[in-house]
C-alpha positions as a printed NumPy array, in Angstrom:
array([[ 85.105, 150.495, 132.073],
       [ 81.806, 152.829, 130.402],
       [ 84.643, 155.594, 129.345],
       [ 85.801, 152.794, 127.233],
       [ 82.688, 151.294, 125.931],
       [ 81.455, 155.119, 124.681],
       [ 85.06 , 155.352, 122.81 ],
       [ 84.855, 152.201, 120.88 ],
       [ 80.891, 152.777, 119.771],
       [ 82.061, 156.422, 118.658],
       [ 85.068, 155.047, 116.679],
       [ 82.876, 152.412, 114.799],
       [ 79.94 , 154.764, 114.279],
       [ 83.025, 157.081, 112.539],
       [ 84.089, 154.201, 110.329],
       [ 80.227, 154.169, 109.5  ],
       [ 79.72 , 157.52 , 108.833],
       [ 82.983, 157.247, 106.241],
       [ 81.755, 154.6  , 104.506],
       [ 78.75 , 156.559, 103.867],
       [ 78.002, 159.022, 100.624],
       [ 77.798, 162.531, 101.275],
       [ 74.004, 162.746,  99.497],
       [ 72.803, 160.257, 102.774],
       [ 72.971, 163.06 , 105.191],
       [ 73.09 , 161.28 , 108.328],
       [ 71.795, 162.965, 111.898],
       [ 72.232, 159.922, 114.414],
       [ 73.704, 156.595, 114.584],
       [ 72.431, 154.591, 117.548],
       [ 72.251, 150.866, 118.288],
       [ 69.622, 148.663, 118.568],
       [ 70.952, 145.719, 120.096],
       [ 73.671, 144.106, 117.898],
       [ 72.193, 146.047, 114.805],
       [ 73.088, 149.748, 113.528],
       [ 70.294, 152.358, 112.933],
       [ 71.021, 154.972, 111.296],
       [ 69.172, 157.965, 110.689],
       [ 68.491, 160.129, 107.587],
       [ 67.179, 163.696, 106.778],
       [ 67.607, 162.724, 103.347],
       [ 63.988, 161.667, 101.715],
       [ 65.323, 160.444,  98.413],
       [ 68.287, 158.281, 100.415],
       [ 65.568, 157.007, 102.671],
       [ 63.471, 155.725,  99.949],
       [ 66.252, 154.414,  97.659],
       [ 69.695, 154.1  ,  99.186],
       [ 70.919, 152.273,  96.217],
       [ 73.75 , 149.653,  97.547],
       [ 75.28 , 151.21 , 100.339],
       [ 73.435, 150.05 , 103.177],
       [ 74.335, 146.305, 101.809],
       [ 77.938, 147.258, 100.922],
       [ 78.395, 148.129, 104.334],
       [ 76.954, 145.405, 106.33 ],
       [ 79.24 , 143.071, 104.255],
       [ 82.334, 145.356, 104.648],
       [ 81.593, 145.879, 108.941],
       [ 79.572, 142.22 , 109.25 ],
       [ 76.868, 143.832, 111.12 ],
       [ 73.006, 144.302, 110.703],
       [ 72.697, 147.661, 109.5  ],
       [ 68.883, 149.554, 109.401],
       [ 68.296, 153.009, 107.695],
       [ 65.501, 155.489, 109.186],
       [ 64.176, 158.576, 108.41 ],
       [ 65.203, 161.189, 111.035],
       [ 61.671, 162.345, 112.595],
       [ 61.971, 165.786, 111.066],
       [ 61.219, 164.251, 107.922],
       [ 58.263, 161.914, 108.946],
       [ 54.9  , 162.804, 107.595],
       [ 52.36 , 163.675, 110.466],
       [ 50.824, 160.556, 111.263],
       [ 47.267, 161.277, 110.462],
       [ 48.806, 162.133, 106.737],
       [ 50.984, 159.398, 106.761],
       [ 48.248, 156.724, 107.774],
       [ 46.139, 158.463, 104.855],
       [ 48.756, 157.522, 102.407],
       [ 49.302, 154.005, 104.07 ],
       [ 45.768, 152.951, 103.317],
       [ 45.648, 154.415, 100.005],
       [ 49.069, 152.294,  98.97 ],
       [ 48.235, 148.895, 100.708],
       [ 44.903, 147.177,  98.557],
       [ 41.831, 146.923, 101.226],
       [ 41.956, 143.117, 100.794],
       [ 45.145, 143.232, 102.899],
       [ 42.92 , 143.672, 105.455],
       [ 44.756, 146.472, 107.979],
       [ 43.473, 146.11 , 111.787],
       [ 45.51 , 148.997, 113.042],
       [ 48.27 , 151.461, 112.14 ],
       [ 50.754, 152.664, 115.549],
       [ 53.373, 155.368, 115.146],
       [ 56.431, 154.985, 117.35 ],
       [ 58.129, 158.906, 116.716],
       [ 61.098, 157.887, 119.033],
       [ 61.973, 155.568, 116.213],
       [ 60.705, 156.452, 113.288],
       [ 58.607, 153.141, 112.789],
       [ 55.62 , 152.437, 112.017],
       [ 53.48 , 149.149, 112.926],
       [ 50.806, 147.967, 110.394],
       [ 49.003, 145.083, 111.731],
       [ 47.106, 143.295, 109.227],
       [ 44.979, 139.987, 108.243],
       [ 47.074, 139.189, 105.014],
       [ 50.571, 141.071, 105.709],
       [ 52.108, 139.438, 102.274],
       [ 50.202, 142.14 , 100.495],
       [ 51.396, 144.419, 102.775],
       [ 54.883, 143.867, 101.706],
       [ 53.895, 143.043,  97.958],
       [ 55.656, 141.291,  95.226],
       [ 59.378, 141.478,  96.286],
       [ 58.646, 144.028,  98.523],
       [ 57.13 , 146.367,  96.121],
       [ 54.192, 147.487,  98.517],
       [ 56.716, 147.839, 101.049],
       [ 59.051, 150.265,  99.283],
       [ 55.483, 152.544,  98.044],
       [ 54.536, 153.105, 101.58 ],
       [ 58.42 , 153.989, 102.365],
       [ 57.904, 156.823,  99.877],
       [ 54.261, 157.656, 100.596],
       [ 54.405, 158.167, 104.239],
       [ 58.433, 158.089, 104.922],
       [ 58.412, 156.031, 108.118],
       [ 59.945, 153.003, 108.453],
       [ 57.287, 149.961, 108.406],
       [ 56.984, 147.227, 110.756],
       [ 54.358, 144.078, 109.29 ],
       [ 52.563, 142.398, 111.905],
       [ 50.129, 139.378, 111.41 ],
       [ 46.64 , 140.42 , 113.137],
       [ 45.479, 137.179, 115.246],
       [ 42.65 , 135.46 , 113.157],
       [ 40.941, 135.31 , 116.435],
       [ 41.256, 138.819, 118.673],
       [ 43.918, 138.285, 121.438],
       [ 43.552, 141.052, 124.773],
       [ 47.184, 139.47 , 125.296],
       [ 48.887, 140.45 , 121.301],
       [ 47.142, 143.975, 121.888],
       [ 47.945, 144.662, 125.188],
       [ 51.722, 143.782, 124.723],
       [ 51.891, 145.889, 121.29 ],
       [ 50.211, 148.909, 122.818],
       [ 53.   , 148.724, 125.797],
       [ 55.847, 148.046, 123.238],
       [ 54.564, 151.52 , 121.655],
       [ 54.378, 153.501, 124.748],
       [ 57.756, 152.319, 125.794],
       [ 59.768, 153.181, 122.655],
       [ 61.507, 156.042, 124.111],
       [ 62.461, 153.835, 126.971],
       [ 63.755, 150.915, 124.75 ],
       [ 65.507, 153.305, 121.985],
       [ 68.027, 154.236, 125.347],
       [ 67.834, 150.785, 126.652],
       [ 68.902, 149.055, 123.238],
       [ 71.389, 151.728, 122.872],
       [ 73.086, 151.142, 125.899],
       [ 72.484, 147.257, 125.265],
       [ 74.089, 147.508, 121.913],
       [ 77.295, 149.204, 123.249],
       [ 77.725, 146.574, 125.959],
       [ 78.64 , 143.976, 122.956],
       [ 80.3  , 146.314, 121.043],
       [ 82.729, 147.289, 124.182],
       [ 85.383, 144.572, 123.389],
       [ 86.107, 141.862, 125.792],
       [ 88.601, 139.88 , 127.766],
       [ 90.373, 136.436, 126.175],
       [ 88.168, 133.798, 126.049],
       [ 89.605, 131.267, 128.098],
       [ 87.292, 129.586, 129.779],
       [ 83.421, 129.022, 129.281],
       [ 81.413, 126.9  , 132.165],
       [ 77.688, 126.445, 133.029],
       [ 75.959, 125.905, 136.343],
       [ 73.318, 123.591, 136.973],
       [ 70.617, 126.114, 139.15 ],
       [ 67.859, 124.176, 138.523],
       [ 66.163, 120.868, 136.334],
       [ 69.368, 118.967, 136.517],
       [ 67.973, 115.412, 137.684],
       [ 64.736, 116.264, 137.869],
       [ 61.707, 118.133, 135.858],
       [ 60.921, 121.911, 137.025],
       [ 62.333, 124.949, 137.992],
       [ 65.122, 124.947, 134.762],
       [ 67.803, 127.233, 135.05 ],
       [ 71.404, 127.543, 133.728],
       [ 74.52 , 129.955, 134.405],
       [ 76.657, 129.93 , 131.351],
       [ 79.96 , 131.86 , 131.855],
       [ 83.184, 133.082, 130.332],
       [ 85.457, 135.654, 131.3  ],
       [ 83.097, 138.226, 130.135],
       [ 79.926, 136.835, 130.153],
       [ 77.34 , 135.562, 132.333],
       [ 74.119, 134.06 , 130.997],
       [ 70.874, 132.681, 132.61 ],
       [ 69.518, 130.206, 130.126],
       [ 65.993, 130.023, 131.214],
       [ 64.299, 129.98 , 134.941],
       [ 61.267, 128.002, 135.812],
       [ 59.649, 127.088, 139.089],
       [ 58.362, 123.912, 139.742],
       [ 54.318, 124.072, 139.607],
       [ 52.312, 123.219, 142.583],
       [ 55.797, 123.648, 145.065],
       [ 57.829, 126.401, 146.537],
       [ 60.726, 125.224, 144.889],
       [ 63.049, 127.654, 142.974],
       [ 66.272, 127.34 , 141.296],
       [ 69.554, 128.025, 143.107],
       [ 70.426, 131.69 , 143.234],
       [ 72.165, 131.73 , 146.977],
       [ 75.28 , 130.296, 145.477],
       [ 78.393, 132.278, 145.3  ],
       [ 78.644, 131.673, 141.202],
       [ 75.227, 133.563, 141.14 ],
       [ 74.96 , 137.205, 140.894],
       [ 71.891, 139.125, 139.823],
       [ 73.551, 142.315, 139.495],
       [ 76.479, 141.125, 136.997],
       [ 74.014, 138.9  , 134.911],
       [ 74.123, 140.397, 130.836],
       [ 71.02 , 138.435, 129.712],
       [ 68.253, 136.129, 129.957],
       [ 68.079, 133.503, 127.329],
       [ 64.296, 131.666, 127.287],
       [ 64.145, 128.562, 125.482],
       [ 60.32 , 128.973, 125.367],
       [ 57.459, 129.923, 127.733],
       [ 56.535, 126.615, 129.892],
       [ 56.25 , 127.526, 133.053],
       [ 59.164, 125.315, 134.546],
       [ 61.349, 126.95 , 132.303],
       [ 59.82 , 131.277, 132.17 ],
       [ 57.981, 131.49 , 135.358],
       [ 60.61 , 133.086, 137.704],
       [ 61.838, 135.663, 134.912],
       [ 59.502, 138.65 , 136.133],
       [ 61.249, 137.956, 139.191],
       [ 64.288, 138.761, 137.997],
       [ 63.105, 141.81 , 137.537],
       [ 61.762, 142.644, 141.097],
       [ 64.77 , 141.334, 142.405],
       [ 67.212, 144.222, 140.471],
       [ 68.017, 142.378, 136.757],
       [ 67.832, 145.079, 134.133],
       [ 69.28 , 143.529, 130.715],
       [ 67.926, 142.171, 128.179],
       [ 65.734, 139.275, 127.775],
       [ 66.075, 137.04 , 124.698],
       [ 63.067, 134.941, 123.02 ],
       [ 60.837, 134.477, 120.381],
       [ 57.938, 136.762, 120.107],
       [ 55.392, 133.645, 120.612],
       [ 57.576, 132.623, 123.609],
       [ 56.926, 136.304, 124.748],
       [ 53.405, 136.402, 124.459],
       [ 52.624, 133.226, 125.809],
       [ 55.255, 133.953, 128.572],
       [ 52.791, 136.524, 129.65 ],
       [ 50.18 , 134.613, 129.426],
       [ 51.018, 132.152, 131.545],
       [ 52.722, 134.027, 134.133],
       [ 49.299, 136.236, 134.53 ],
       [ 47.292, 133.011, 135.127],
       [ 49.971, 131.788, 137.507],
       [ 49.025, 135.371, 139.133],
       [ 45.798, 135.147, 139.349],
       [ 45.537, 131.008, 140.482],
       [ 47.87 , 132.245, 143.376],
       [ 45.447, 134.62 , 144.456],
       [ 42.559, 132.139, 143.997],
       [ 44.294, 129.656, 146.462],
       [ 45.628, 131.941, 149.149],
       [ 49.256, 132.264, 147.53 ],
       [ 51.31 , 134.452, 147.229],
       [ 53.347, 134.183, 143.425],
       [ 57.019, 135.14 , 143.633],
       [ 56.102, 138.282, 141.417],
       [ 53.733, 141.073, 140.433],
       [ 52.461, 142.666, 136.926],
       [ 55.372, 144.943, 137.548],
       [ 57.991, 142.053, 137.19 ],
       [ 55.86 , 140.806, 133.744],
       [ 55.668, 144.448, 132.559],
       [ 59.23 , 144.915, 133.144],
       [ 60.13 , 141.382, 131.143],
       [ 58.305, 142.903, 128.53 ],
       [ 60.19 , 146.324, 128.367],
       [ 63.516, 144.327, 127.956],
       [ 62.393, 141.655, 125.785],
       [ 64.587, 141.984, 122.466],
       [ 62.933, 139.29 , 120.224],
       [ 64.712, 136.954, 117.539],
       [ 64.032, 134.86 , 114.637],
       [ 64.612, 131.6  , 113.756],
       [ 67.649, 131.282, 111.995],
       [ 68.86 , 134.915, 112.895],
       [ 72.499, 134.963, 113.833],
       [ 72.804, 137.692, 117.123],
       [ 75.784, 139.444, 119.375],
       [ 74.306, 139.161, 122.605],
       [ 77.565, 139.585, 124.824],
       [ 80.664, 140.892, 123.179],
       [ 81.854, 137.363, 123.295],
       [ 78.559, 135.207, 122.426],
       [ 76.537, 135.076, 119.625],
       [ 72.924, 133.193, 119.903],
       [ 71.065, 131.353, 117.276],
       [ 67.363, 130.186, 117.785],
       [ 66.313, 127.308, 115.902],
       [ 62.875, 125.356, 115.618],
       [ 62.431, 122.778, 119.05 ],
       [ 59.638, 121.191, 117.382],
       [ 58.016, 122.001, 120.972],
       [ 55.718, 124.068, 121.163],
       [ 54.816, 127.964, 119.542],
       [ 57.81 , 129.76 , 119.268],
       [ 60.384, 127.132, 121.137],
       [ 64.063, 127.478, 120.21 ],
       [ 67.035, 125.189, 120.266],
       [ 69.637, 127.458, 121.557],
       [ 73.046, 127.938, 119.635],
       [ 76.064, 130.027, 121.545],
       [ 78.87 , 130.775, 119.352],
       [ 81.23 , 131.565, 122.027],
       [ 84.81 , 134.013, 121.93 ],
       [ 86.2  , 133.373, 117.771],
       [ 85.327, 130.342, 117.499],
       [ 86.638, 129.087, 120.897],
       [ 83.376, 126.599, 121.457],
       [ 80.057, 126.234, 120.432],
       [ 77.33 , 124.744, 123.057],
       [ 73.69 , 123.404, 122.539],
       [ 71.26 , 123.967, 124.505],
       [ 67.578, 122.435, 123.652],
       [ 65.645, 122.814, 125.856],
       [ 62.393, 121.006, 125.408],
       [ 62.437, 119.33 , 122.163],
       [ 60.727, 117.143, 119.589],
       [ 62.45 , 115.485, 116.753],
       [ 59.025, 114.456, 115.011],
       [ 56.531, 116.047, 113.003],
       [ 53.553, 116.49 , 114.839],
       [ 50.13 , 118.658, 113.727],
       [ 51.749, 121.766, 114.59 ],
       [ 55.359, 121.87 , 114.193],
       [ 58.381, 120.76 , 111.951],
       [ 61.131, 118.058, 113.694],
       [ 63.408, 120.224, 115.423],
       [ 66.245, 121.37 , 113.895],
       [ 69.763, 119.878, 113.275],
       [ 71.101, 122.674, 111.286],
       [ 74.89 , 123.352, 113.203],
       [ 78.023, 123.337, 111.753],
       [ 78.945, 123.015, 115.354],
       [ 77.89 , 121.99 , 118.343],
       [ 81.008, 120.442, 120.383],
       [ 78.608, 121.067, 123.539],
       [ 75.439, 119.534, 123.445],
       [ 72.738, 119.732, 127.032],
       [ 69.988, 117.813, 125.834],
       [ 66.291, 116.997, 127.961],
       [ 65.836, 113.591, 128.966],
       [ 62.014, 113.613, 129.853],
       [ 61.381, 110.418, 128.12 ],
       [ 65.209, 108.858, 128.407],
       [ 64.794, 105.595, 129.608],
       [ 65.22 , 102.697, 127.025],
       [ 61.788, 101.631, 127.285],
       [ 60.493, 105.353, 126.63 ],
       [ 59.108, 104.73 , 123.152],
       [ 55.813, 106.206, 122.344],
       [ 53.479, 105.119, 119.783],
       [ 53.995, 106.615, 116.21 ],
       [ 52.387, 109.909, 115.359],
       [ 49.397, 108.765, 112.816],
       [ 48.447, 106.326, 115.066],
       [ 47.693, 108.532, 118.236],
       [ 46.297, 111.316, 116.069],
       [ 43.979, 108.332, 114.493],
       [ 43.195, 106.578, 118.092],
       [ 42.289, 110.359, 119.63 ],
       [ 39.52 , 111.022, 116.563],
       [ 38.26 , 107.604, 117.054],
       [ 37.936, 107.882, 120.86 ],
       [ 35.729, 111.289, 120.101],
       [ 33.53 , 110.13 , 117.308],
       [ 32.95 , 106.778, 119.265],
       [ 31.399, 109.009, 122.294],
       [ 29.835, 111.44 , 119.781],
       [ 28.006, 108.176, 118.038],
       [ 26.437, 107.288, 121.504],
       [ 25.415, 110.864, 121.966],
       [ 27.724, 111.582, 125.044],
       [ 29.862, 114.457, 126.014],
       [ 33.708, 114.169, 125.599],
       [ 36.291, 115.992, 128.323],
       [ 39.766, 116.586, 127.28 ],
       [ 41.759, 117.728, 130.459],
       [ 44.898, 119.555, 128.124],
       [ 47.801, 122.271, 129.093],
       [ 46.638, 125.309, 127.64 ],
       [ 49.559, 125.883, 125.168],
       [ 50.717, 123.562, 122.55 ],
       [ 48.61 , 120.222, 123.604],
       [ 45.228, 122.17 , 123.163],
       [ 45.992, 123.529, 120.113],
       [ 47.609, 119.881, 118.836],
       [ 43.938, 118.649, 119.674],
       [ 42.136, 121.406, 117.633],
       [ 44.035, 120.302, 114.582],
       [ 43.808, 117.004, 115.015],
       [ 39.86 , 117.206, 115.491],
       [ 39.131, 119.779, 112.837],
       [ 41.533, 117.223, 109.889],
       [ 39.216, 114.092, 111.543],
       [ 35.758, 116.44 , 110.271],
       [ 34.537, 116.058, 113.689],
       [ 31.03 , 117.94 , 113.682],
       [ 30.003, 118.358, 116.764],
       [ 30.412, 121.731, 118.436],
       [ 34.316, 121.687, 120.527],
       [ 34.272, 123.755, 123.354],
       [ 37.246, 125.764, 124.846],
       [ 37.619, 126.354, 128.537],
       [ 39.956, 127.523, 130.564],
       [ 43.16 , 129.585, 129.335],
       [ 42.848, 127.157, 125.976],
       [ 40.924, 130.161, 123.823],
       [ 43.311, 132.639, 124.628],
       [ 46.427, 131.124, 123.852],
       [ 44.723, 129.494, 120.8  ],
       [ 44.215, 133.239, 120.177],
       [ 48.139, 133.989, 120.212],
       [ 48.75 , 130.868, 117.485],
       [ 46.726, 132.61 , 115.366],
       [ 49.045, 135.187, 115.154],
       [ 52.426, 133.59 , 114.425],
       [ 51.198, 130.647, 111.994],
       [ 54.574, 131.114, 110.234],
       [ 56.175, 129.245, 113.56 ],
       [ 54.322, 126.155, 112.288],
       [ 54.873, 123.449, 109.744],
       [ 54.954, 123.918, 105.905],
       [ 51.089, 122.125, 106.053],
       [ 49.975, 124.314, 108.684],
       [ 51.356, 127.602, 106.881],
       [ 50.609, 126.205, 103.377],
       [ 46.252, 125.856, 104.591],
       [ 46.582, 129.468, 106.358],
       [ 48.545, 131.254, 104.141],
       [ 47.761, 130.171, 100.852],
       [ 44.557, 127.716, 100.731],
       [ 42.745, 130.114, 103.554],
       [ 42.18 , 127.318, 105.645],
       [ 42.637, 127.42 , 109.238],
       [ 42.094, 124.96 , 111.582],
       [ 41.43 , 127.103, 114.519],
       [ 38.517, 128.98 , 113.357],
       [ 36.611, 126.378, 112.239],
       [ 32.885, 127.001, 113.395],
       [ 33.324, 123.794, 115.774],
       [ 35.565, 125.351, 118.037],
       [ 33.33 , 127.981, 120.746],
       [ 34.236, 129.671, 123.746],
       [ 33.437, 128.876, 127.369],
       [ 33.484, 132.424, 129.003],
       [ 31.674, 131.75 , 132.02 ],
       [ 29.805, 129.666, 134.949],
       [ 26.56 , 130.167, 133.363],
       [ 27.856, 129.184, 130.136],
       [ 29.151, 125.691, 131.349],
       [ 25.951, 124.61 , 132.544],
       [ 24.411, 125.546, 129.572],
       [ 26.629, 122.669, 127.894],
       [ 26.091, 120.921, 130.606],
       [ 22.224, 120.887, 130.249],
       [ 22.573, 120.825, 126.596],
       [ 21.052, 117.244, 125.065],
       [ 23.618, 117.695, 121.996],
       [ 27.055, 115.413, 121.864],
       [ 29.923, 118.025, 122.799],
       [ 34.047, 118.151, 123.345],
       [ 35.177, 119.875, 125.879],
       [ 38.795, 121.024, 126.391],
       [ 39.725, 122.147, 129.692],
       [ 42.875, 123.286, 131.981],
       [ 44.327, 122.06 , 133.895],
       [ 45.825, 118.807, 132.131],
       [ 46.433, 117.063, 135.308],
       [ 43.109, 117.519, 136.811],
       [ 44.511, 119.454, 139.922],
       [ 41.825, 122.344, 139.455],
       [ 40.806, 124.851, 136.539],
       [ 37.806, 123.972, 134.694],
       [ 38.404, 120.429, 134.017],
       [ 37.796, 119.655, 137.604],
       [ 34.182, 121.14 , 137.306],
       [ 33.285, 119.193, 134.288],
       [ 34.441, 115.75 , 135.632],
       [ 32.72 , 116.59 , 138.574],
       [ 29.419, 116.519, 136.424],
       [ 30.13 , 114.492, 133.805],
       [ 31.446, 111.16 , 135.369],
       [ 28.173, 109.633, 136.82 ],
       [ 26.718, 109.424, 133.133],
       [ 28.363, 106.08 , 131.544],
       [ 27.591, 107.773, 128.087],
       [ 30.399, 110.464, 128.352],
       [ 34.224, 109.947, 128.239],
       [ 37.24 , 111.55 , 129.636],
       [ 40.502, 111.246, 127.708],
       [ 43.78 , 112.078, 128.572],
       [ 46.142, 113.509, 125.779],
       [ 49.169, 114.333, 128.12 ],
       [ 51.58 , 112.96 , 131.355],
       [ 49.471, 112.662, 134.126],
       [ 52.117, 113.371, 136.929],
       [ 52.145, 110.6  , 140.171],
       [ 49.874, 111.823, 142.892],
       [ 47.721, 114.086, 140.692],
       [ 43.733, 113.316, 140.215],
       [ 44.363, 112.114, 136.804],
       [ 47.163, 109.256, 137.352],
       [ 44.64 , 108.332, 140.221],
       [ 42.125, 107.91 , 137.83 ],
       [ 44.227, 106.311, 134.952],
       [ 45.289, 103.845, 137.732],
       [ 41.688, 102.756, 137.721],
       [ 40.11 , 104.261, 140.769],
       [ 36.406, 104.07 , 140.503],
       [ 35.564, 106.602, 143.085],
       [ 36.872, 110.032, 143.692],
       [ 36.761, 112.443, 146.588],
       [ 35.835, 115.692, 145.83 ],
       [ 34.337, 119.189, 147.409],
       [ 30.768, 119.728, 147.375],
       [ 29.559, 122.867, 148.559],
       [ 32.202, 122.83 , 151.656],
       [ 32.31 , 118.976, 152.17 ],
       [ 34.077, 115.761, 150.628],
       [ 32.23 , 113.759, 148.821],
       [ 32.797, 110.564, 146.791],
       [ 32.16 , 110.433, 142.847],
       [ 31.797, 107.514, 141.275],
       [ 33.501, 107.326, 137.894],
       [ 31.053, 105.668, 135.188],
       [ 32.334, 107.586, 132.21 ],
       [ 34.433, 105.642, 130.064],
       [ 38.237, 106.547, 130.576],
       [ 41.139, 106.478, 127.927],
       [ 44.333, 107.737, 127.561],
       [ 46.286, 108.441, 124.206],
       [ 49.534, 107.922, 124.375],
       [ 52.178, 109.19 , 121.52 ],
       [ 50.809, 113.251, 121.554],
       [ 53.65 , 114.162, 123.786],
       [ 55.582, 117.603, 122.777],
       [ 58.548, 115.809, 123.989],
       [ 61.169, 113.455, 122.256],
       [ 61.249, 110.042, 123.37 ],
       [ 64.082, 107.76 , 123.971],
       [ 64.819, 106.938, 120.361],
       [ 64.037, 110.474, 118.886],
       [ 66.371, 111.684, 121.682],
       [ 68.954, 109.609, 119.711],
       [ 68.177, 109.876, 116.184],
       [ 68.45 , 113.617, 117.048],
       [ 71.966, 113.273, 118.23 ],
       [ 72.791, 111.129, 115.134],
       [ 71.566, 113.428, 112.515],
       [ 73.888, 116.361, 113.697],
       [ 76.184, 116.925, 111.184],
       [ 79.208, 116.404, 113.653],
       [ 79.247, 114.107, 116.916],
       [ 79.542, 116.678, 119.524],
       [ 82.462, 116.22 , 122.369],
       [ 80.769, 116.206, 125.168],
       [ 76.542, 115.456, 125.626],
       [ 75.128, 116.809, 129.115],
       [ 71.57 , 115.282, 130.026],
       [ 68.944, 117.568, 132.056],
       [ 65.26 , 117.582, 132.444],
       [ 64.196, 114.494, 133.536],
       [ 63.857, 112.131, 136.873],
       [ 67.15 , 111.114, 138.129],
       [ 66.953, 107.485, 136.314],
       [ 66.396, 109.038, 133.108],
       [ 68.918, 111.594, 133.125],
       [ 71.737, 108.903, 134.206],
       [ 70.192, 105.753, 131.575],
       [ 69.973, 108.623, 129.043],
       [ 73.843, 109.204, 129.676],
       [ 74.884, 105.916, 129.741],
       [ 73.22 , 105.173, 126.447],
       [ 74.558, 108.407, 124.507],
       [ 77.895, 107.342, 125.719],
       [ 77.103, 104.002, 124.328],
       [ 76.184, 105.197, 120.965],
       [ 78.485, 107.948, 120.456],
       [ 81.198, 106.945, 122.432],
       [ 81.691, 110.7  , 123.884],
       [ 81.759, 112.338, 127.165],
       [ 78.605, 112.219, 128.465],
       [ 77.34 , 113.333, 131.961],
       [ 74.335, 113.251, 133.798],
       [ 75.197, 116.878, 136.152],
       [ 73.627, 116.942, 139.35 ],
       [ 72.356, 120.288, 141.157],
       [ 74.814, 123.111, 141.834],
       [ 77.294, 121.249, 139.738],
       [ 79.774, 123.537, 137.668],
       [ 80.785, 121.809, 134.414],
       [ 83.78 , 123.074, 132.489],
       [ 82.688, 123.154, 128.913],
       [ 86.358, 124.087, 127.713]])
């Protein structure tokens, strides 16, 4: 098999060489995943290849990149000096990193548009002056240790990634068996919420779509079944970085998986942040997490980031395109084109078909989608959320009411998406008192500031054109220690505290509740779902006294603070939005599959989908296998 793969790669590369002019002086041709990379020893051809590359892309229907052979790259010190001379100072270059193994230089800047220049003019000048292939990254407006560490890791591992991506590319272009069938197996997240995992199979390919944990339990996806073999997996596709979708991916690498992980860049970064926190939380609670930092590092080394709307071959017979899901930063609807027009499968992951403070509604740009697997978190007919503007106004008014009476507001929140959503709402509402970010919220917000292009057009316009970044407003301040918490608590001025965890299941939000609950001037605003049995749900139900630990003993803490719940800020579509999204697809699917919801919600939404669209509709059970075609 390996010999056949190598032979097909050699045949393709020979055709590529033959299509190039003799002046190209190509020293090497390699794969980088689905892309073909050419290395040239000609400075002139690297700087100006004319229409050669564009014509080859049209001929071979592949993405083709041109890079300089390492022998013609300028010395990194000289190249950095040339880059800084070419790029205007107002671009705010923060860092320049060289990857000699692949002849790339990554430039991190406050204003990447100025590094690129009008029509790519500055980028071309960089190539000519430095003779390196430039990659441009936005510097986070708030320094992010996570992004810094990840980018440094990728630079250090460039030699490994060069060989790994070439291996992946040869596998993709190695030819395939006839596509006679396609099927999925429900490994987790069906008729339940948590541990999402789907096995997508064809005669040629084995893909794992998401692989999460069920927080607060030891329930993981079902891997001990005949259909699943970790060593035969060709790829993992991650829809988004909540722990119920990504939380077991590092464990797969420690179990022996060594293939690619496909997701957006923000999903990669947030996955690392959340998985590191999962390890730390487990250690504090005396639990042994299912993976270590080694697994997280391997996931990053093997990650192939993708852009929205970019068609990518990921196995010989499957093309993947990611589209905005409107759920959290970098969340994606995953469209799989199987075979040569054989079948199109669309997996929504978690989605929001409504414009929020941060994101555009989930995309409906699919020419074909014969089978759709859709979430049903709010699958019941009565699961209708308040209109978004009303919810945002309710939050702002509840905060202002407490501030006006001199109290402190506690907002327990999920660190990713909900906290940033609340920040934008408060910044737009003109809240003037300090808004303290406690727990992982600050680090998650820092990652958000690196990727405004994944947010809605209004936020992009504010940040990129108008110079207003809601996340860097002076009202937002970080709490980084116990002493800082106590200082905020003892201060007499009103304040808002956004703290993890969102359901009061642990973390700093519980500390704040313990210290703020007995003062009637204060308030607590719930902005997210409170699961049954959680402390948050008990308080929502009207408990006036809660048991809490205090110096090794349990005490009853009276709840005198005002309790408010603001519905309508969810990152999930409600019942009506789910149906509207299906109705907006260009064609009615042949089959609708339902997952990611409580049992009754999956079944009910499946029934409603059949009623409205008159197509096959199923709510599969765990371990069921469904033939797509």
